[in-house]
MDTraj code that builds the backbone (N, CA, C; nanometers):
import mdtraj as md
import numpy as np

residues = "MET ALA LYS THR THR ASP LYS PRO ALA GLU GLU LEU GLU GLN THR THR PRO LEU GLU VAL PRO ALA GLU ALA GLU GLY GLU GLN GLU GLU LYS LEU VAL THR ILE ARG LEU PRO ILE ILE LYS GLU ASN ASN ALA ASP VAL PHE VAL ARG VAL ASN HIS ARG THR TRP LEU ILE LYS ARG GLY GLU THR VAL GLN VAL PRO GLU CYS VAL VAL GLU VAL LEU ASN ASN ALA GLU LYS ALA GLN LEU GLU ALA PHE GLU TYR GLU GLN LYS ALA THR ARG LYS VAL LYS LYS ASP ASP ASN".split()
xyz = np.array([
    [19.0156, 10.4326, 13.1166],
    [19.1481, 10.4381, 13.1735],
    [19.1569, 10.5532, 13.2723],
    [19.2487, 10.5432, 13.3670],
    [19.2676, 10.6497, 13.4635],
    [19.3389, 10.7663, 13.3970],
    [19.3162, 10.8819, 13.4483],
    [19.3763, 11.0022, 13.3937],
    [19.5023, 11.0359, 13.4723],
    [19.5828, 11.1281, 13.4201],
    [19.7070, 11.1660, 13.4866],
    [19.6794, 11.2589, 13.6034],
    [19.7853, 11.2981, 13.6743],
    [19.7759, 11.3688, 13.8011],
    [19.6801, 11.4864, 13.8055],
    [19.6746, 11.5666, 13.7018],
    [19.5958, 11.6882, 13.7094],
    [19.4461, 11.6651, 13.6956],
    [19.4050, 11.5441, 13.6676],
    [19.2630, 11.5144, 13.6533],
    [19.2273, 11.3918, 13.7360],
    [19.1009, 11.3813, 13.7814],
    [19.0597, 11.2632, 13.8578],
    [19.0611, 11.1370, 13.7717],
    [19.0753, 11.0218, 13.8369],
    [19.0684, 10.8945, 13.7656],
    [18.9305, 10.8828, 13.7025],
    [18.9229, 10.8109, 13.5943],
    [18.7964, 10.7964, 13.5232],
    [18.6938, 10.7275, 13.6117],
    [18.5803, 10.7861, 13.6214],
    [18.4700, 10.7254, 13.6956],
    [18.3692, 10.6796, 13.5922],
    [18.3466, 10.5512, 13.5866],
    [18.2537, 10.4962, 13.4907],
    [18.1133, 10.5238, 13.5390],
    [18.0341, 10.5895, 13.4571],
    [17.8979, 10.6243, 13.4969],
    [17.8080, 10.5017, 13.4914],
    [17.7495, 10.4672, 13.6036],
    [17.6542, 10.3573, 13.6114],
    [17.5439, 10.4007, 13.7071],
    [17.4499, 10.4760, 13.6551],
    [17.3427, 10.5236, 13.7405],
    [17.2137, 10.4519, 13.7055],
    [17.1260, 10.4459, 13.8016],
    [16.9949, 10.3878, 13.7782],
    [16.8934, 10.5014, 13.7792],
    [16.7761, 10.4828, 13.7216],
    [16.6770, 10.5900, 13.7189],
    [16.6380, 10.6396, 13.8579],
    [16.6510, 10.5555, 13.9621],
    [16.6110, 10.5955, 14.0967],
    [16.7228, 10.6642, 14.1740],
    [16.8433, 10.6586, 14.1216],
    [16.9573, 10.7155, 14.1925],
    [16.9557, 10.8677, 14.1824],
    [16.9756, 10.9330, 14.2963],
    [16.9795, 11.0789, 14.2995],
    [17.1256, 11.1211, 14.2991],
    [17.1673, 11.2087, 14.2078],
    [17.3073, 11.2534, 14.2051],
    [17.3477, 11.3161, 14.3373],
    [17.4746, 11.2998, 14.3767],
    [17.5248, 11.3500, 14.5040],
    [17.5060, 11.5010, 14.5169],
    [17.5221, 11.5751, 14.4077],
    [17.5090, 11.7198, 14.4124],
    [17.3663, 11.7582, 14.4529],
    [17.2697, 11.6808, 14.4088],
    [17.1299, 11.7111, 14.4390],
    [17.0978, 11.6853, 14.5860],
    [17.1715, 11.5961, 14.6491],
    [17.1477, 11.5640, 14.7894],
    [17.2142, 11.6633, 14.8828],
    [17.2918, 11.7551, 14.8286],
    [17.3586, 11.8552, 14.9112],
    [17.4823, 11.8026, 14.9816],
    [17.5385, 11.6927, 14.9350],
    [17.6585, 11.6370, 14.9967],
    [17.7799, 11.7208, 14.9589],
    [17.8807, 11.7163, 15.0445],
    [18.0047, 11.7871, 15.0163],
    [18.0797, 11.7145, 14.9057],
    [18.1614, 11.7897, 14.8354],
    [18.2446, 11.7293, 14.7316],
    [18.3488, 11.6408, 14.7994],
    [18.3753, 11.5235, 14.7401],
    [18.4691, 11.4287, 14.7994],
    [18.6125, 11.4789, 14.7877],
    [18.6911, 11.4465, 14.8888],
    [18.8326, 11.4793, 14.8853],
    [18.9030, 11.3792, 14.7936],
    [18.9866, 11.4293, 14.7035],
    [19.0615, 11.3437, 14.6124],
    [19.2003, 11.3174, 14.6694],
    [19.2495, 11.1968, 14.6466],
    [19.3811, 11.1545, 14.6934],
    [19.4615, 11.1112, 14.5715],
    [19.5871, 11.1518, 14.5648],
    [19.6747, 11.1130, 14.4546],
    [19.7395, 10.9792, 14.4872],
    [19.7265, 10.8839, 14.3947],
    [19.7851, 10.7504, 14.4140],
    [19.8532, 10.7056, 14.2856],
    [19.9348, 10.6022, 14.2979],
    [19.9964, 10.5369, 14.1822],
    [20.0067, 10.3887, 14.2147],
    [19.9376, 10.3064, 14.1366],
    [19.9444, 10.1618, 14.1567],
    [20.0647, 10.1087, 14.0800],
    [20.1491, 10.0302, 14.1452],
    [20.2707, 9.9828, 14.0788],
    [20.2416, 9.8822, 13.9677],
    [20.3291, 9.8823, 13.8705],
    [20.3245, 9.7799, 13.7661],
    [20.3950, 9.6585, 13.8245],
    [20.3284, 9.5434, 13.8221],
    [20.3878, 9.4220, 13.8774],
    [20.3945, 9.3136, 13.7704],
    [20.4937, 9.2292, 13.7829],
    [20.5170, 9.1278, 13.6812],
    [20.4029, 9.0259, 13.6725],
    [20.3498, 8.9843, 13.7878],
    [20.2503, 8.8779, 13.7904],
    [20.1167, 8.9195, 13.7309],
    [20.0754, 9.0448, 13.7550],
    [19.9438, 9.0891, 13.7105],
    [19.9517, 9.2375, 13.6789],
    [19.9613, 9.2700, 13.5515],
    [19.9771, 9.4087, 13.5103],
    [19.8455, 9.4707, 13.4643],
    [19.7330, 9.4083, 13.4984],
    [19.6023, 9.4554, 13.4526],
    [19.5607, 9.5820, 13.5264],
    [19.4759, 9.6608, 13.4625],
    [19.4172, 9.7775, 13.5274],
    [19.3343, 9.7281, 13.6460],
    [19.3140, 9.8150, 13.7448],
    [19.2439, 9.7767, 13.8673],
    [19.1040, 9.8379, 13.8663],
    [19.0051, 9.7528, 13.8816],
    [18.8654, 9.7931, 13.8846],
    [18.8225, 9.8085, 14.0299],
    [18.7611, 9.9217, 14.0637],
    [18.7119, 9.9457, 14.1994],
    [18.5668, 9.9905, 14.1900],
    [18.4833, 9.9364, 14.2784],
    [18.3414, 9.9748, 14.2822],
    [18.3047, 10.0112, 14.4258],
    [18.2445, 10.1284, 14.4431],
    [18.1992, 10.1750, 14.5734],
    [18.0599, 10.2345, 14.5554],
    [17.9612, 10.1738, 14.6204],
    [17.8247, 10.2265, 14.6175],
    [17.7756, 10.2611, 14.4766],
    [17.7790, 10.1672, 14.3886],
    [17.7299, 10.1809, 14.2517],
    [17.8104, 10.2773, 14.1661],
    [17.9286, 10.3161, 14.2120],
    [18.0191, 10.3990, 14.1318],
    [18.1420, 10.3156, 14.1048],
    [18.1966, 10.3257, 13.9858],
    [18.3107, 10.2415, 13.9489],
    [18.4244, 10.3248, 13.8912],
    [18.5461, 10.2725, 13.9108],
    [18.6665, 10.3342, 13.8569],
    [18.7519, 10.2247, 13.7958],
    [18.8235, 10.2588, 13.6890],
    [18.9205, 10.1694, 13.6281],
    [19.0542, 10.2425, 13.6343],
    [19.1442, 10.1923, 13.7177],
    [19.2699, 10.2620, 13.7452],
    [19.3835, 10.1917, 13.6726],
    [19.4531, 10.2667, 13.5894],
    [19.5643, 10.2112, 13.5114],
    [19.6895, 10.2057, 13.5984],
    [19.7519, 10.0902, 13.6007],
    [19.8756, 10.0731, 13.6774],
    [19.9879, 10.1573, 13.6161],
    [20.0737, 10.2099, 13.7018],
    [20.1893, 10.2853, 13.6561],
    [20.1620, 10.4321, 13.6297],
    [20.0375, 10.4764, 13.6408],
    [20.0046, 10.6173, 13.6196],
    [19.9618, 10.6799, 13.7515],
    [20.0028, 10.8044, 13.7728],
    [19.9620, 10.8779, 13.8915],
    [19.8243, 10.9369, 13.8639],
    [19.7294, 10.9070, 13.9531],
    [19.5909, 10.9513, 13.9341],
    [19.5337, 11.0044, 14.0640],
    [19.4234, 11.0748, 14.0539],
    [19.3510, 11.1218, 14.1711],
    [19.2192, 11.0458, 14.1797],
    [19.1916, 10.9936, 14.2986],
    [19.0683, 10.9185, 14.3225],
    [19.0103, 10.9628, 14.4568],
    [18.8806, 10.9429, 14.4782],
    [18.8215, 10.9752, 14.6086],
    [18.8811, 10.8869, 14.7192],
    [18.8744, 10.9370, 14.8426],
    [18.9279, 10.8621, 14.9568],
    [18.8667, 10.7232, 14.9698],
    [18.7393, 10.7080, 14.9316],
    [18.6740, 10.5779, 14.9446],
    [18.7422, 10.4725, 14.8566],
    [18.7963, 10.5136, 14.7434],
    [18.8670, 10.4204, 14.6553],
    [18.9961, 10.3751, 14.7214],
    [19.0673, 10.4678, 14.7832],
    [19.1914, 10.4340, 14.8539],
    [19.1621, 10.3364, 14.9669],
    [19.0524, 10.3584, 15.0375],
    [19.0144, 10.2683, 15.1461],
    [18.9887, 10.1267, 15.0938],
    [18.9184, 10.1152, 14.9820],
    [18.8913, 9.9839, 14.9226],
    [19.0217, 9.9163, 14.8821],
    [19.1126, 9.9896, 14.8199],
    [19.2413, 9.9326, 14.7775],
    [19.3237, 9.8881, 14.8984],
    [19.3240, 9.9681, 15.0054],
    [19.3972, 9.9304, 15.1277],
    [19.3375, 9.8054, 15.1918],
    [19.2045, 9.7974, 15.1963],
    [19.1388, 9.6790, 15.2535],
    [19.1683, 9.5544, 15.1704],
    [19.1712, 9.5689, 15.0385],
    [19.2013, 9.4550, 14.9515],
    [19.3443, 9.4064, 14.9743],
    [19.4376, 9.4999, 14.9885],
    [19.5771, 9.4630, 15.0121],
    [19.5922, 9.3928, 15.1473],
    [19.5231, 9.4442, 15.2475],
    [19.5284, 9.3829, 15.3810],
    [19.4727, 9.2400, 15.3765],
    [19.3620, 9.2199, 15.3056],
    [19.3024, 9.0864, 15.2944],
    [19.3964, 8.9908, 15.2214],
    [19.4638, 9.0391, 15.1169],
    [19.5586, 8.9545, 15.0444],
    [19.6755, 8.9143, 15.1338],
    [19.7237, 9.0085, 15.2141],
    [19.8340, 8.9793, 15.3052],
    [19.7929, 8.8753, 15.4086],
    [19.6729, 8.8907, 15.4650],
    [19.6239, 8.7936, 15.5631],
    [19.6084, 8.6554, 15.5009],
    [19.5590, 8.6490, 15.3781],
    [19.5440, 8.5200, 15.3095],
    [19.6807, 8.4567, 15.2842],
    [19.7789, 8.5377, 15.2444],
    [19.9136, 8.4871, 15.2202],
    [19.9747, 8.4323, 15.3484],
    [19.9594, 8.5069, 15.4591],
    [20.0141, 8.4608, 15.5862],
    [19.9478, 8.3315, 15.6320],
    [19.8163, 8.3208, 15.6138],
    [19.7440, 8.1992, 15.6498],
    [19.7949, 8.0813, 15.5667],
    [19.8135, 8.1050, 15.4385],
    [19.8622, 8.0000, 15.3482],
    [20.0023, 7.9545, 15.3896],
    [20.0878, 8.0503, 15.4261],
    [20.2235, 8.0162, 15.4686],
    [20.2226, 7.9330, 15.5968],
    [20.1357, 7.9703, 15.6917],
    [20.1236, 7.8934, 15.8160],
    [20.0776, 7.7514, 15.7886],
    [19.9770, 7.7384, 15.7016],
    [19.9237, 7.6060, 15.6695],
    [20.0309, 7.5204, 15.6018],
    [20.1085, 7.5799, 15.5151],
    [20.2152, 7.5074, 15.4452],
    [20.3215, 7.4609, 15.5442],
    [20.3605, 7.5485, 15.6381],
    [20.4607, 7.5094, 15.7393],
    [20.4092, 7.3957, 15.8264],
    [20.2800, 7.3992, 15.8602],
    [20.2226, 7.2963, 15.9446],
    [20.2208, 7.1621, 15.8723],
    [20.1856, 7.1626, 15.7447],
    [20.1829, 7.0383, 15.6662],
    [20.3235, 6.9816, 15.6548],
    [20.4220, 7.0670, 15.6282],
    [20.5606, 7.0202, 15.6180],
    [20.6096, 6.9632, 15.7509],
    [20.5721, 7.0310, 15.8619],
    [20.6107, 6.9841, 15.9947],
    [20.5470, 6.8486, 16.0245],
    [20.4212, 6.8303, 15.9877],
    [20.3509, 6.7039, 16.0121],
    [20.4081, 6.5909, 15.9273],
    [20.4639, 6.6223, 15.8108],
    [20.5209, 6.5211, 15.7227],
    [20.6516, 6.4652, 15.7780],
    [20.7195, 6.5427, 15.8626],
    [20.8480, 6.4970, 15.9172],
    [20.8270, 6.4100, 16.0338],
])
top = md.Topology()
chain = top.add_chain()
for i, resn in enumerate(residues, 1):
    res = top.add_residue(resn, chain, resSeq=i)
    for name in ("N", "CA", "C"):
        top.add_atom(name, md.element.get_by_symbol(name[0]), res)
traj = md.Trajectory(xyz[None], top)
């Protein structure tokens, strides 16, 4: 589950024997962003995010801190859902128009 504001969201450890930890590669520490995923009636499930073999399980309704890459994935997913919805609406209007 995701943790509250003062701690980062839970990162599920999934490493392979060949994977080198980020600290060992000399990479900078990732910037954390505070987010809160809304509780929605249709789907109240926790949100699973995977970026480059790292995974997070974010609990809806809780304020959590996650790396910027997680926010980017969530924004891209929302944008794709919106585009799919708009496409579906256009197709529905066209079918209704053709039926008349």
